[in-house]
N, C-alpha and C positions, 0 to 999 in steps of 0.2 A: 823727832816731826821731819814729815813729810811737806813741802808747799804743792801747793797742784799746778803749779806753770813750774817746776821743776821735773813732773814727770814723763816723759817723753811719748806724743801720741806712737802707733804701732808706723811702723813704715808705710810707707808705699811703692808695689812694683814697679808700679807702669801709671807715667802720665795722660796715658789716654782710658786706664782702666779696662785695656785687650780688647778694646771697642771702642766701633768711627762712626760716633752718635753724633757731635757736640750739634746741641743745640736739640736736638728732635726729644722726643717726651717719649715714642717708643720705635719703638722698628718691625714691620715684616719678620714671621720667622718662617723658611727654612728645612727642607729636609736634607742631610748629609750623606749621600751618593756614594759611603761605604759602609754607613750601621745604618743608616735609616733615623738620628735623631731630626731633633731638630732645634735647631739654633737660630738664634738669633743671625738677618743678615752683613748686618754692621760688624757683628762676631770673625763670622766667617769666612776661614782663608781659601780667598779664591785662585785659583790655579787653572791654566787650561796645560790639557792635557791631550799630548800629539802622536800620533798612534799612522802605523799606512794600513790604506782599504783594505789591501790585500798580507798577508801572512806570508813570512818570505820564501817560505817554498813554492811557493803558487807563483811568486815575483819569478822566477828562474825561467819557469813553461812560457811563461803568459807572455817574458823578456825576447821566447827563442819562436813562439806564435807570431808575431808582434812583424807588421808589415812598416813598420816608423822603424829605425833603428836610434833614436836619441827621443822619445818616448818617455817622460818619468809620472810615476803616478802619483795622480792625490795624493794630499792628507786628508785624517782625518779629524777636526778640531772640535773638545768637549770641550767647555766648562763647566768644572768640577770645584 
């Protein structure tokens, strides 16, 4: 005999279910920058990718040709 109250429900892995949706019914879908998969905006992992605007090989050439001695090249910030 097994009582229904004794049967444990399945464990829940995350309190938020892997989403940041609390209180909203639906979310806009966005495209993954890596594989172009459609993912809900609240479930997507947001990251900033910081790169130099010029690759390392050209940086040295630009530093040598530059008039300014302490000029730092700007970086490129991309939200993925």
